[in-house]
N, C-alpha and C positions, 0 to 999 in steps of 0.2 A: 412448301413446297414438299417438304416430306409429310408420307404417308404413313399412321401407323401401319394399314390390312399389308402395305408393299415391305418383303424382304432387304434389308439394306446389304449390300456388297460391300464391304470395307475393298480401296483401293489397294492393289499391289503395287506399292513406287517404285518406280525403272529406274534407275538413273542412268540417263542419257551419255553420251557421249557421241565425240563427232571426226571425223580423218582431220589430221593433222590440216588438211590442205584447205577444209573449208571451217568457213567462220559457224560458233556455235550457235541454236538457234536463240534470236534473241541477241545479239552484240551485234553493236555499232562495227560499218565499214569505217566510219571516220571517229575515232575516240581521240579525248586527249584534246592535244593542242590544235590540231590537225583539225578539229570540227568546225570553230567557227569559221575559215574563212573558206570550208567546203560549203556552207552551210549562204556565205554571201557571195558564192557562185550560183548558188541555186543548184548545189548535184542533188542527184538522185540516190538512193537509199535504199538499202534491199528492202523486199516485204518481209513482213515472220513467214507467210504462205512459202516463199520457195525453199528458204531453208531448213522449216520443220520436215516438209517432205521429203526432201532429198537426203538428211540423214535417216528416218525413216524407211522409206524404202528400200536403200541401200542395205540396211543391216537390222531391221526388225520382221523382214516380210515371212518368216517361221513362228513369230511369233504372233501374227494380224491372223495366218491360220490357222494354229492352235487357237485363237480367242473367239474366232470367228464358227469353228467346228465347237467349244465348248458350248456357243450361246446357243448354237441349234438345239441341244441338247435341255434346255431352259436355264443356263446359269443365269443370266440376265444382264447386265453391262459390267463387263469387265475392263479394267483401266490396261491396254497395251502399250504404250508410252504416256513417259508424263506421268503428274502434270508438272510441268514447269512455271515457274513467274521469271522472267527474264525483265532489263531497262526495256524499256522503248528504242527500236535501232533507230528510232528515225528524231535527229534529234532538234524537229521544229516545236514537238508534244514532249516536253521532254519529265512530266510528273506522270503521264501516262505508261502503264505495266502493260505485259503482254502474257497470258495466259495460253499456254500452245499443252495439249494431251489429244491423244487417241485412245477412242475406244471398240470395243466388237461390232459393236449395233448403232445404229443414228439415236443422240442422246438431245436433249433439253438440257439447260446450266441455269443453278444459281449457285454466285459465289456471293460468300461473305464478308466483308472488309471492316477491319476496326482498328481506327488509330491510340487507341483506349480513350479517347474523348468521344470522339464520332462513330456511328457505324451505319453502315449501308450496304445496301443488297444490291443487288449486279445481276437479270436474269439476262437469256438467250435463245433463241428457239429452235429447235434440229433444224432449219435452214443455215444458223452459223457455225461451221464446221466448227473446233476448236482445232481440228490438227491446224487449221489456217489464222491460228491466233485468233483470242479472244482479247477486245483491250477493254484492262483498266481503268479505270477512271475515276475521279473525284476525291485523289489522295491529296493530302497536303502535304506542302515540301519539309523537307528534312525532317521524316518523323516515320517512324519503326511500324509499320501494317501489320499484322495479324490475317490471314487470309484463308477459309475453307471453300472446298470446292464442294458439290451435289450434282451428282445426272441422276436422270429419269428417261428410262428410256419407254418404247410406243404403250406396252404393258404395266407399268406403273412402278415399274423394278427400279429400284433405287442405291445408289451407290455413293462415297464418299470419300475424300483426299486430305487429309492438310494436319494443323493448319502449317501456313508457308508462313513466314517472313518474309518480307520487302520493305528496305528503304529509299526513300526516295529522297531525291538531292535535294541540297535547299536553292532559295531563287537566286537568282544571279545579285550580283551590285548593281543598289539603285544607281543611274545614272544618264549614260545616252542612250544604252539598251534595254533599260528596264525601268517603269517608269516609280513612283512613290506611292505607297497607297495608303490611304489613313481611313480610319473606320471610327467618323463622329456619332453616330449616334444607331441603334441598334436593338429594337425590339422586336425578336422573331415571331412571339408571339401575336401579335398583331400585325405582321408581315404576309404577303402574299408565300406560297409554298412556291420552292424554287430555287436555282443559282441563277444571279445575275451574266448574262452575258454583253461584251461590250466589247468598243475595239479603241484602247487610246493611241493616239496616234502622237510622237515627236513632233515637236516644235523650235527649233534653233529660230532664233528673233535674229528679224531682218529681211530684205526685199530682193536680192540678187539674187541671181540666175541659179547662182551656185550654191545657193541655199536653201533656194526651191527645190532643188534634184537631190538634196542630203537630206529633206525635209521626207519627201517621198517616197526614200529609198527606204524606208523603215515601215513595217507592217507588223499588226499582231490581235488577236482576240487573246478575250482573259475570261475568265468565270470566277464568278464569286461567290462565297454563300452568303448564311444569311447572319454573319458576324463579317462581312470582311478580309475572311481568307483566302488566301487564292488556291482555290482547287484542279486549274485547266489552264493553260494556255497555247498559244502556238505562234511561232514567229516565220514573219518571211520577210522578201526582201523589194518588194512594194507596197504602198500605204492603202490600208483597206476603207471600202466605202460602206454599202448597206452589203447583210449576210445576213441568214435566213439558216434556220432547220429544219432541212427537206422532209415532206411524210416520209421519206425511206431510213431518217434517224441520222445523213449526213450533214454535213454543213457545205453550203455553199460563200460563196463573197466574190465581189466587187474590185481590183486591183485597181491603181492608178493609172498601169499602163494597156489600159483599155482590154483585161481580161478577166473571165469569169471560171473561177476553180469548185471544183465541189472537192472535196475532202472530209475521209474518215475522224475519229476520235483519234487517231495516233497519229494523225496530218500527213498521210500518204492522198497522193491524186489520186481521186478517182476518176473523173472526170476533166474536161474543161474545155472553154470556148474562147473564141478572141474575136475583138473588129476587125474582119477581111480589110478594110479602109484605114489600119491606126496609124500613127506616123512612125513607130516603132517597127513596120514591115507585119511581116508573119513571125507568126508564135507558136509553140507547141500548141494542138489541139483542134479543135473541128473549127471551121474559120466559119463566121454570119456575118452574111452582106450587109457591115455598120461601116459609117463611119470612125463614132467610137463603142464605149458605154462606158457609163459616167453617174456612177450618184447609187442608182436602186435598182433591185428587181425583185421579180417577187412569183413566186408558182402556182398557176393555174389548178385548177380541178382537173384537167384536158392530160397533163404531165408537163405540158409545154410553157416555156420560161419568156416572162414578159419584162425584158429592160430598155433603160433610159437609152438614146443616143443623138445623137444630131445630124445636122442638115446644113450646109454650106450653103449664103445664095448672096451673090452684087445684088445691091440696090443703089439704083441712084437716089441724090439729094438726099442721104440718112443724115442724121445730126452726126455731132463731132464736139458734141459737151454734152454733158447735163444740168448744167448750170446756168448758161447764156442762151436763151430762146432764138437770141439773134446772130448766133457765130454760122460760121461759113456752113453750109453741108455740099457732102461730095459723095462718090462711090464709093460706096462701104460693104467688106466683109463684113456678112450677116452671120452668127450663129443661133438658129433656129433646134428647138426641141423635137423629136422624134422617139413614138412608141414602138419598137418592134417585139414580136413575138414570134417564137420561132421553134421548130422541134427538138428536142435534145440529142436524136442519134443524128440527125444529118444535119445541123443546124438551119437548115430552110426557114425561109420567114414566110409564116405565113398570114399575117395579119400585119397592118401598119397605121400608126395616125403620127399624122405631120401637123405641128401646130402653124405652121407656115400658111398652109390651106382653111385655118380653120379662125385663127388669129393677126390682129392689123398689128404689123412689125413696129407699126410706128409708136405703138402706144408702149413705152418704154420707162423701164425705172433707174434710181439709182442704182450705182455700179456696172447698167447696159456699154459705158464707154468704162469698159475696164480691162485688165489686161488677162484675166482668168483662161479666156483660151489660148493667148500666147504660150503662156508660160508652160500651155500641155503642148505643142508641137505647132499650132494653128497662126503663122503670123498674120499680122495687121486684123487682126478679126475682133467684130464687138461683138457683146454677150446680151443677147437679146433677151429670151427668157428666161433662161438660167431654173428648167426643171430640176428636183431637187429631194423627190419623193415619187411613188402612184404604189395602188394599194388598185384590189381587186374586189370588188364586192360581189360574194356571186348571191346574196340576195334579188338583185335585180342584174347581174352581171354587166355590170357597172366597173369603170376605173375612174379613182381619184388621183389627178397628176397636180400636183402640187409647181406652181413658179412664183421662184423667189423673188426676180423683180416684177413682177407682175401685179406682187402682194396677192395673188389669189390661188382659190384650189379652183379646180375646174373638175365636174364629173360628166362625164361620157359617157354614151350609151355604147356599149361595144359592137352591135350588130348594124345599128345603122353608123356608128362613126360621130353623131350629133354631140351638143354639146345642149348637157341638159339644163345646170345650172353653174354659174359664177357667184361662188363665193368671196368677197374681197374689196379692196378702196373702189367707191363705184364709178369714180371720172373715169369717161375717155374711153368707153367705152365700143360708142359707134355703134353700128350695128347689131351691135351683141346684148345692146341695155337692158331689152327684155329679161336677159338670161341672168341678170345680175340680183342676188338677193337682196332686200333692202331691209335694212333695221329694225327689229321689232324691240325698242326702249333703249337702253343705253349701252351701245354696243364701242366696242374700242376694236377699230379695224386692225387685223393682222398685217404686219410689215415684217415684209424678209423672213416668212416661217418657214416651220420644216415639219416633215410628217402628218400631215389629216390623218384621220381613220374614226372609222364609224364605229361606236359604242355601241354595246348587246341593248342598251334602252333607245336606240336610236339618232342619239345625240353626234356630233363631231366633234373627238377629241387632237388638241394639236399644238406645237411648241411655237408661241410667239417669241422673234427674237427681239419686235420692235424697231428693229432699226430705219433710221431717220426718220419715220413717221411721216413720213410726203414722200411725192413721187415729183421728178420733173415737171413745170420747173417753178414747184411752191418749195422754199426755202425749208429744210430739215432741221427740225428740232435738235438743240445741241445734244451730245450724247450723254450728258453726264444728268440729261432731264430725262430720259429713257427707262426702262429696264424690260426684262425678258418676263417671261410667264409659262404653266402650261396654263390655257387655258379650252373651258366646255362649251361649246355651240347646241342648241338648239336649229334644226333647222326647220322647218314648215313647204316643203316642196310644192304643195297645193298652191300657198296664200302665197310664197315666194319671197319669204321672211327669215330671217337669221336670230335668234337672242340668246343670250352670253350668262348662261345657266350657274358657272362656277371657276375659277383660277387659282394657280398654285399662288399666287403672293400680287400684292398689293407693291404701290409704291412709297418708299421708305427709305428708313435708312440702312435697311440688311437689303437693299434690290442688287441684283446683279445682271450685267449685261453682256450676252450671249452678240459676237457679234458674227459667229458663222456658226451652222450647224446648229444640230441639236434632234432630239425627240420627244414623244411622251405617246406612254401604252395604257392602252385601260387592262388592267388585272382582273383578270376572269370567279376567281373563286371567292375574292372579298371586295373588289369592288374599288381597291387602291389602285393609282395612278404613280405609272414608274418616270421619271422626268430625268432625259439625258441632259445636259446641258450645255453641249459643245464646246466650242470657246470661250471661255469667257473674259474680259477683259481686267487687267489688274486693278481693283480700287488705288492703289497708290497712282496711276497712269490718271487717274481722271481729271478733267484739269489741261491736259498735255495735248491728248490724241485729239483727232477730228473724225469723220467719221470714213475719206478715204483708201482704201487698202495701202497705201503708199505712206500713211500716219502711221494706223493701228497697230499694221506688222514689224514696226517697229520697236514693242513692247512686248511687255511678257506677256502670257494667256495660261489659263491656267484652267480645269475644269473642277467637274462633282457630278453624282449621283444622285438621286432621292428619290424616296419611294415616299407618299403622300394617304391619308385616309383622308377621303371625300370627305371633308366636315368642312365647317363653317363656323371658325378659321380654321384652314386645313394643319394638320397633326401629322409632323412629319417621322416615321418610324422608321429609318433606313438614311444616312448620309453616308459616302462617301469620297474623299477628295483627294485629286491629284495633283499637287505643290506643290515646285520646289524651292520658293523661296529664294530663288536664283535669278540677277535682270537676264539674265542669255538664252536660256532655257526651260520651254513649259512642257505639258502635254496639256493635248484638248483629246475627244472623241467626237466620233460621228454620230453614233446611235448607241439604243442597250435592250436587250431584249430579257423578262423571265422566263425562261423555258423549265418544264417540268423537272426532267433532269439532264441530265450529261450522258452520253451514248443514243444508241436506237431503242 
């Protein structure tokens, strides 16, 4: 950022003081032992903007006027207030800090940070006012960081301040409020650049509603560097499913209580939306006319949001069993999936797609007759389609939607709402049979899969849980005879064929079995594949458990992240494991993303 032609102006450091009745800039209003209780209640915290400006405006108006006068005389950027580096006032993101200062002219800012081992820079444009507070992110826990600040005005004149020292807090103790994070493989020279963002999920063993509610009351996002060090995390009080880094640099995520939140990197809520017909009733934010928000969101090029929702429908003569085709049938409340596209500002739905309008609800899968929606506030409801992923494909204005219990990914034309193709287990599609892709060569059909996404070379990558490897009323494979993997397929839309071209692992003694969740992402610079393994069965439990959730939820689960080179055989260049070694507490995850950097 520095220019040898522009004069450098050394900032005057003006120590900031605040009136006794006001909090100092950057000081949390809930500190010490009170903070966790406030966090559990979802308490709001003051943002840096209000604190900094209130002090500056009261105590430094005269200094600002003088600085502006000097700027008119060609002095260049000068320091009117600060800079000061303070702990993040929001305890939800404790590794972040806030840099605040005021200059006499608008400036862009560059911040150089080092902890003696790692060094990086953060850049902020003139649209990000340092008087509002700039988020400092990427700092490791329990370390002293050296921070230097450089600014440049529109004429190219520069100023600098520092160095300052800032010490980050240590990580919480590993237990029920923080997961164990163990790095087993790290080869940064072979890895995709960036940081790995994922969402650890706490999981107490058991099948009661009380335990289900306890597990759903913990939400976290975490970022790891190339060696597996935690460089940022965010804590909330509702389990997180999908998350996205938005085009504006903020984060958006879905919670178990049918909300969608947009936050900045200090953990402050920027905007929020909620499903207006959710069982929990009204919430803060913009209501969207939906029954639920679940599993997945995506940001469209037009700025709108697409999210998975649901629709209840009562159907006569519906199945009551997945294993007995002759079991009595009865009128059932059946949950089908809906895709909603809504405007961010108003929450108004502008486009929808309903699975009931396009697919046969009598084509069921294993776990359709399960308590998934009953546990989420919808009594006496069966789970027909169970969509768990959607992705917008700008190349042809389509959506790819994954239906776990249908063992199928479905491509939808957004303009016509018609199904373009169905990739999955080919039986039982009836009138849609001509849409089903046919196997070209040896293909293992995915079962209970997650996260299909197109790659730059036109293939489709997904995480195949491989659960059951059958659909009703064919008998499933025993759980110990299955395995989970990331797998890549070549799809020929003209010939309507699919061919398997790569997999992360084969059946063998080191196989793993993910009974829920999972993710597989193509990484653009290296062509590597990042795989998140969802909820893995404890190997010691094999032989003791069966497929139904009532069985497998009584045993511990664990998870891992891996980055593979797309070779044959695949090479693991990054592996992080979350495993407690305890019989009654485990950690899983929903998905993971490799993002180029923290912050905007």
